[in-house]
Each structure stands twice: as structure tokens, then as C-alpha cells.
C-alpha positions in Angstrom: -96.5 24.7 -34.7 -98.4 26.5 -37.5 -100.3 22.8 -38.8 -101.8 22.7 -34.7 -103.2 25.7 -34.6 -104.4 25.9 -38.9 -106.7 22.9 -37.4 -107.7 23.9 -34.7 -108.9 27.4 -36.9 -110.4 25.0 -38.9 -112.4 23.4 -35.8 -113.4 26.4 -34.6 -114.4 27.9 -37.9 -116.8 24.1 -38.0 -118.5 24.8 -35.1 -119.3 28.9 -35.5 -120.2 27.1 -39.2 -123.5 25.8 -37.7 -126.4 27.0 -38.8 
């Protein structure tokens, strides 16, 4: 579903935002 996809994107985004 779209919501699961968005949650996955959020997860990836946060992982990539380790600065």
C-alpha cells in the first residue's frame, strides 16, 4: 500500500540523514 511505501521512505531518509 501507499502508506507502507511512505513509511519505508521515511525510514530510508532517516538512515541517510545520519550526518
